[in-house]
N, C-alpha and C positions, 0 to 999 in steps of 0.2 A: 663515474658510473653512469651508464645509459639510463634514460627514462624507461625504456621497456615497452612503452605503448604510446599510441597516438590518439588523441581525444576524438578527432574527426572519424577515425576508423571505428572507434568504440561506439560513437553515436549512430554511425551508419549501420552497424550490425543490428541494432533494434529494427530499423526498417527493413533490412534484408531478411530478418526473421519473419516479419509480417508478410512480405512478398513471397518468401520460400515456403512457408506453412500457413496459409490463411485459415484453412480449416482447423488446425491445431490452435491457433490464436483464438478463433471464435469459440472453440470448445473450452479453452482456459477461461474465457470471459464468461461462459455460461456457469462454470464452477464458482466464479467470483460473484456473479449476479444472483444466483439462487438464494444465498442467505439474505441479500437485500430484499428480494421478493418475499421471502418468508417474514421478514421483519414488517414489511408493508401489510401483509395479510394479518399479522398479529395486531397492528394498529388499527386496521379496518374492523377487526373482530371486537376490539376494545370499544371503539366508537359505536358499533352496532349494539353492543351489550349495554353500555352506559347511557347512550344517547347524547346528541350535541347539546340539547337544552339543559340536561342534568349536569354536563360538565362545565356549562357557563354559570351555573348557580353557585353562590358562595356557601351554601349550606354544607354540613358534613356529609361525606359520601356514604351511600347506603351499603348494607352488607353485600349486596349483589355486585356493586361497583368495586368494593374492596376485593371480593373474590376474583373478579375480572383482572383487576390490577396485579394481584399475586400470581394469577395464572400467566399473565403476560411476562412478568419478570422472570418466572421459572422457565418459560419457553425461550426468552431472550438469552438466557445464559447458555442454553443448549445451541441456539443459533450462533452465538459468539464462538463456541467451540467448533462448530461446523465451519465457520468462516476461517478460523485459524488453521484447521485441517486443510481447507481448500488452498490457503496461501502456501502451505508447505508443499502440497502436491504440485501447484503451478510453478513455484519457484524452482523446484527440482527439475521439472520438465523444461523450463526455460534454460536453466544451466546446461542440461545435457545438449539441448538443441544448438546452443552457441558455442559450447566447448568442442563439440564434434559435429560441425555443420554438415558434413558429407555422410554422416551416419543415417541410416533409415530409421524413422521413428518407430517406437513400439506400438503395441495395440493400445486402443482407447486414447489415441493422440498422445502417447507417451505418459499418460497419467497412470501411476501405479504406486504400490506401497512397497517399499524396500529399504535397503540400507542407505541409498541416497537421500530419501525422505527423512530417515532417522538422523542423518548427519545434518541436514538442513535444520531440522527441529532442534536438535541439541546445540548446534552452533548459534542459532538464533536466540534461543533462551539464554545461553551463556553470555552473549553480547548484550542483550537487554538487561540481564541481571547486573552485569558489570557497569553498564551505563547508569542504571537506577542506583546502584551503590555509590558511584562517583557523585551523583546528583545529590544523594541524601548527605554525603559527607560535605559538599559544598554549601548546602543550605545550613548545616550545623555550624560550619565555620564562619559563614556570613553572619549568622545570629550571634555566635560567640564574640566576633570582633565588633559587631554593632553594640552588643551589650557592654563590652569593655570600654569602648570609646564614648559610650553614653555618659560615663561619669565625667568626662572631660568636656565634651560638647555634643549637643544633638545633631548639629550639622556634620561634625567629624564622624559621628557614628553612621549617619546615612551614607555619607560618601564612602566610608570604609566598607559598609555592607554592600553597597552597589558595586564597588571596585572588586571585592572578593566574588560576587556573584557573576560579574562579566568574565573574570579570569576563570571561573569554574565552567562557564559556558564554552569558552575557548578550549579548555582542557577536555571537556566532553566531546566537542567536535573533533579535537585531534585524536582522541582515543577511538571514536567511531571511524575515522578515516583509517587509522592504523589496523583496526580489526575488520576492515570491509572486505578483505580477500579471503578471510577464513572460510566463509561459507562456499563460494565457488571452487576454491582450492581443494576443500574437503572432498567435493564431488570429483574434481579432475584427478586427485591422487588416490581416490578410493579409500581414504583413511581421514581420521580427524586431524585437521591441519591447523591447530591453534598456534603452535610455535612457528610453523613454516609460514602461516598467513601473516603473522606479525612481522616476521623477517622480511617477507616479500615487499612490504609497504615501507621499509626503512629507507629514508631519503627521497621518498616519493609522495609525501603529504601534499606538497603544493600542486603537483599534477593531479592527484586524486581530488582535491579540492576544486581544481579547475573542472575536472570531469563532472563532478557533483553539481557544480553551478550550471554548467552547460546542459546536463540532463535535466535539471529542474526547469530551466528556461524552456527547453524543447517540450517537456511535459505540460507546462502551463499553456504554451501556445496550442498544443493539441487539445487541452481542455476548452480553451476559448473557441477554437474552431469547431469543436463538437457542439458546443452550446449555441453557437450562431446557427449552424446548419440544422440542428435539432429544433431549435426555436422556430426557424422558418417553416420547417416541415409540419410541426404541431400547429402553427398558426394557420397554414393553408388547410390542413385536414380538418381543424375544429370549427371552420367557418359555418358549416351546416347546422351545428348545434349551438351557435351563439344565441339565437332567441331563447332557447330553454335556459341556458345559463344566466342570461339577463333577467329573465322572469323569475328565476330562483333567487338571484341576488337581491331583486327588488321586492320580493314577496315577504310576507310576515309569518308564514306558516312554519318555516324552518325545515320543510320536508325536502328530501332529495328529489330532484326531478326524475321522472321515469324515462330511462334511456332504454333503448333496444338492447336486450341481452346479448345478441350476437354481435352488435357493434362494440359493446363493452369488452366482450371476450376477444374480439379481433384486435381491438386497441391494446388490451393487456398483452396479447402474444406479440404484437408488433413492438411494444415497449420493451418486452423482454429481449427480443432480438437486438434492438438498438442498444440496449444496455449492456448486453453480452459483448456486442462488437466494441463498445466503448471500453469496457473493463479490459478486454483482451489487448486492444491496442495500447492502452495506457500502461498496463503492467509490463508489456513486451518492451516498449521504449524506455521504461523505468529500470527494469532489472537487467536487461541485455547489455547496456554499456559497461557496467561494473564486471560482468562475466567476461565480456570481450577483453577488457583490460587485463584481467587475470590470464586469459588464454595468450595474449600477446606477451606478457611478462614470462610466462612459462616458456614460450618459444624463444624468447631472447635468452633466457637462462641456459636452454639447451644448446644454443648457438655459441654462447660463451664458453660452455663447458667443452664442446666438440671442436671449437675453433682452433686451438692450439695443436690438436691431434691431426686435424685436416692440414694444417700448414707444414707440419713435419712430415 
């Protein structure tokens, strides 16, 4: 049986997507960055309401502080839901862009709510539920074996528990790789492809593991490169306000230094742009390789099905 996809081709599709649709990648990054920005605003609101000095004290929080914390928790749950919805929209858009690279994108950078997004959400929830279920079973088995062997030897119990735990981790990783094609294949076939996605990965776990490791390595390198470049830019831009920061750090009042509001707003807007570009690039090079592998395997299956007819 042929492997059906090439790892280097799958990795390259992520960068091709960035080059082909830079505006879309940036828009997807904005969708991913907005919940982060909302979380930062909630944290700032909490600090402003309670105060840094009150947070440093060991006394019980005041009713005002408790109300601020409860308000932040409530809003944080809503932000988490918005973030999950953003993930679904972006992943569906990336799947369409990689599965059909020659197709023109839809409105709003192909961000929409439809059956593709429903398939991504259902498939993602099903895979997550399965992985968590397997994880729970592994923990119960590790505890049961550990408790059973504890009667004989404490060392044997620890060794057995660790062995079962490691075997469970391997099993979870194997199951995750076997189900990795369900989401992109559901969009490619315009139907929920739980069975077909499981069959597609049969005999290809090693190749999929290699693709995951390579994608992870490329993503880490992109992280490091972004941190280096961003750090150098921030270092150069922040030089004019170093005296204010030093005076605040050495002061005893604990008051936040008075910065120019226009400068603060400009810095925040620039930070949002950088964060959006970062999230867009990262999610593109993380999601696209798996979708590319699915596209390549579909093409291979079609060639295998039509090959005998063409020869005859």
